[in-house]
N, C-alpha and C positions, 0 to 999 in steps of 0.2 A: 703679835705684829702679824698683819695681812702679807698674803703675796703682793699686792701692790707695794706696800711701804719697804718691804725688801727689796724688791726691784727698783724702786726710788732711791734707796740708800745705796745700792751697787751701782744705780747710774750717774748718782751724783759724786762719787769718789774713784770710779773705777776707771781705767783707760777703757776705751771703745775698739778693743782689738778683737773681741769676739761679739757674735750677735747670736745668743742663745733663745732657744724658746723660751717663752714666760711662765715657767713653771718652775716653783721654788721648793727644793727637795730637802725633807727634814729628816726622814729616816727610812732606812732600806734595809730589806732582808731577801736573798736569794734573789729571785729574777724580780722582784717589786720595789716598788720604791712609793713613799708616800709625801704628800705636798705639805705645807704649813697647815692648811686647811683640813688634811685629813683624806684626801683623794687619792685612792691607790692608782697606780700605772704600772705598766710591763716594761721594763727597759729592755729595747730593743737596740740600744746602743754599746751597752757594756763599758762605757768610758772609752770607747775606740778599741774594743778589745782586752782592756786592762782588768777586766773582771770576768775573765772565762769562768773562774770559781764560784761565779755569784758573789752577791754583795755580803759584805760582813760574815764571810765563812767562819764557824765556831772554830776550828784546828788553827786556823792561821791566825785569827784572834787571840788564841789563847797562847800561841808562841810567841805574840807580840807582846802580850801583859808579862808573860814570865822573862823574857829576855827583858823588858822594859824595866824591870825590878832589879835586875843584876848590873847592866853596863849596855850603854846605849852608843857611846861612840870614844874611840881611842885615838883616832887619824891612825893613817898606815905608819906613823913613827914607831909604833908599837906593833906587836901582835894581837891578834885576839882568838878567843878559843871555838869561834863559829865560822871563821870564813873559811879553813881548808876544807872542811866537810861540805860546806856550801859547793865550792869550786869542784868536789868530787863529785857529787850528785849530778849538777850542771854538765861537766864534761861527761859523765857516763850517759847521759840522757842524749847530748848532741852529738857523741862520738868525736868531738875535737879535744885534744890534751890539754889545752892552757885556756886560761880564763883571766880577763882582765876587768874588775868590775866598777861599774861607774854609776849616775843616778837615773838620768834621764835617757830616752832614744836617742835625742840628739847627740848627746855626749859619745854614745857608744859608736854612731856614726863617724862622729868626728875623730874618735879614736882610730876606728879601721883606716880613714884616710892618711891619718898620721903614719900609721903601721904600713900601710903599701906604699906609700912615697919613701918612708925610710929604706924598705925591702929592695924598691927599685934601685936607689942608689948604693947601698951596701952589700946588696947580694946580687941583683941581674947586672948591676954597671951601668945604670942609665947615668949621663952625665949631669953634673949637680944642677938642680933646679929646671930641669927638665922633664921630668915624670908626667906623663898623662894618665888620668883617670877615666874610664869610660863610663857613663850614665844612660838612661833611657829617657827619653820625652816623656811628658806627663807623670815623671816620678814624684814621690814625696819621701822624703827623709828626715825631715826636721826644718827649723827654722834660722840657725846659726847663720852668720853671714857666710862662710864658707860653703854649707850645705846649698843655702839658696843661690849660690854661685852655679850651682849644677842644675837648678831648676828650669822649665820652660815655661812656669806660671809667672806673668808679668807682675802681678800683682805682688808676689812676694820678693820680687826684687826693686821695684818701684821706689826711689827714694833713700836705696841702702848703699849705693856704691862709694866708693871702688869696691869692685867685687873681686873674689879669689880666681886667679887664672888656672889653666893646667886642665879644663876639662873638656871632654868631647861628649857630644850629645848624638845619640842613635835612635832610630824608630824601635818602640818597644815591640816585643814578639818577632823581631827580624834577626834571626842569626848571620843570614849573608851581609847585612848592614855591620853586625859585631866584627866581622873577618875583614870587612874592607877598612875599618876604623883602627884596626891593631897597627901600631907601627913600633919599631925599635924601641922606642922611649915608653910604650905602655906599661904602666905598672897593674893596672886591674881594671876588671870590670864590676860595677856594683849595682846590682838589681833586686827589686822585689819578685818574688816568686810569683805574687797576684799583686796588681796595683790598687791598694786599698783606696786611700784617698782621692786618687785618680778617677774613682768611679766602678771599682770592684773588676777591674779589667783583667781576665785570665788569659794567659797566653797560648798560641797554639800548643795542642800535645806535643813532647817531646822537645821542646825549643830550649829549657833549662839543660837538657840533658847535651843538645847541640852546643850549647852554649860553653858547658864545661869542657866538652872534647876540643872545642875551637881554643879555648885558652890553654889546655895543655899543650897542644901543638906550638902554640906561639910564646911559652913561657910569661904567661900572663896570669894573675892571681885573679880567681873568682870569689866575690864575697856577697853572699845573699843577705837580705835584710829581712830579717825575721820578726820585726817589732810588732806589726800588726797581725801576720800571718801565722806566726809561732805559736808553740805552747798548747797544741789541740785545735785552734781555730779553724783549720780546713779538713777535718776529719784524720790527721797524722799530727804526730807531735810537733812535727817539721814540715811546712808545705813542700820542701826539696824531696822529702821521701816519698813523695807521690812518683817522682821519675828516677828514684835512686842515685841523687846527686850529692857529691861528697865535696862540696866548697873548701876553700883554704880558710875562709872565715864567715862567721856568723856575728850579726847583731840581734840582740834579745832585749827585751823590755816590757812594759805594760804588764802583761799578766803573770811577769816573774814575782811580783809581790801581791797578787790577788787583789789588788786595789787599795794595799794598806799601806803604800810606803813608795817612794820614787827608786826604783832600783832598775838598773839594766847591766849589759856586759857585753864584751867584745871577746868570741870565743875563736881561737886559731890555731892551726898547724903550730909544731915545735919550730920550724924554721922562720916561719912569719913574726911568732910572738917573739923570737930572739933577737929582733932587732932592738928591744925596748931595755934601755939600761936604768938603773937607779937615777932619778931624776929627771929622765926624760918626758915624762907624763905622768899625771896623778889628779887626785881629788881627795879633799878633806873628808869627803863624806862617803866616798866611794869604796865598799867593802866594808863598813860600818858593822859591828856584831849585831845590832837591831836589825839592819838590812840582810844580814846574811841568815839569821835566824829566821825571820819573814819569809826570805826566797825559798829555804828548805822546806818550809811547811807548804807554801805555794804549790811547788814541785812535786811534794808528796802527796797531795790534795788530787794534783792532776792524774799522778800515777795509780795510786788507790782507788779512785773514782772511774778510773778508765773514761776520761772525758773526751780524750781523741776520738775514740770508737763512737762514743755518744753522741759527738758533734757530727760524725760521718752520718749516722741513722737519723738523726733529728733535722739534718740539713738536707737530705734526700726528702724525707717526707715534706717539709716546709717548702722546698724548691718546687715538690710535684702540685701541692696546694696553690701558691702563687701563679705557677705556669698555667694551671686549670681556670684561672680568673678570666672570665670573658669582658675586659673592660676597654672601653675605646681610648683610654689613656695610656695604656703601657705598650710600649716597643719592644722590650725585652727584659726576660727575667735571666740573671747569671749569677754563677758564683761558685764556691767548692766548700763543703761542711757548711757551717754555720756563719760564713763571710758571704752575704748575697746581697745583690744590687738589684734595683728594679728601675730600668731607665725608662723615662716618660717620654712621649712623643712631643716634637717642638711646639705643637699646637696646644699643649696641655696645660700651659700657663706656668710652668716651673714648680719644682718638688717642693719648695718651701711652703706654699698653701695646702700642701697635701700633708705634710708634717704637722702642721698647725692642725689641721682637720683630725689626725690621727690622734693628738694630744688629747682632744675633746672626747676621743673614743676609750682612752684610759692607755695608749700606746705611745711610747717615746721612742721615736726613730729621727734620725738627721740627714738631711739634704745633703749631697755632695755634688760639687760641678755642676750646680742648677738644677738640672735636669734627671736626679738618680737620687731615689732613695735608699739608704744603706739599711739592711736589717741584720743585726750582729749581736742575739741576744746571750746571755750567759749559757755556758755548754750544759748547764744542768737543767734546762728546759725540756719540759714533756710534751708528748703529742696531746694531750688534754689542753696545756698550756698556748700551744700552737692552733688548735681547734678554737679555742676562745677568741684568740687573737685575730683570727681570720675571719670571724665574724665582722668585726670592726673595720679590717682592712678592706674587705669586700665591700662595705658601704661607702668608705671614702672613696675607693679607686673605681667605683661604678659611677 
């Protein structure tokens, strides 16, 4: 079948909840993908940072195959021989002692919201059903009913009410606004260290540390959403490490499986995780042995190949190259590590047409918030790969 035939099939039977670039990928390896006609592309999206280790990493693949022969699913009604060691490596990497495994990033955030609300009632003493959680404007934490209730993106909420109450929204990067928003009923502040889907928005230096100090003073939990920024993407294992922030909880996902399987987790302190009792929360597939084996392998690859440091080095090199472009369309280049956004001027005509032109150059990137091109390749990318890509990027942005 041709690309056009595959696209027609998808459009005929699928829901119209995405607007993908019209490239039909049939094979992938490392930083490269091939379409059904055999054309080769450099993947600059990494499935929204789920492929930090690159496509089809052989060590993660081998772990998946070996575990797939043994046992894939037990449910949490029984124990399995993979889960405990998965918890251990994730706890050691994050510095948080307790792990609650789920499947998608949104599920991890839902878990965090449930945990902080119950903590507010059972430990802080907030009156029942009055707990407040603070979020930032322009956030993206997922698309469930509860999570979109904390969003400022109107499209995410249009037609899906009634929405979940109990959320306050403050400007991103404004620590004074955080302090002013806190009341005796505030349970937690949930924040992205860098807003990814929001347009690669990097907060002012010291913002997260100030937020941590404010939360400590007011007995408010700090929860950091590292689903996109974590696991090496910004040049540290977690983006919070850039400011030595120690949150009460972390949400992780995406690269936790290296692209092989949906795996996420909520990581927390002993006190916060202690609010859960058997039957309070769970998932049939969360923490299954196949996921745990894949997750361990994915984390080991990040450590063994030193991919966080590689992201810092390659990100600085790529940012320097992008910033040196003399393009009439570019307003700003920003980011950290290999999470980079190129914001275009309003008169440039939108980022979508540039992403379509990049596709024709053999480069796959995706627009966000209409005027921003997101560049987030697998962390295994080399300077030679970046140099090759810059030729096509320069032609498109010229």
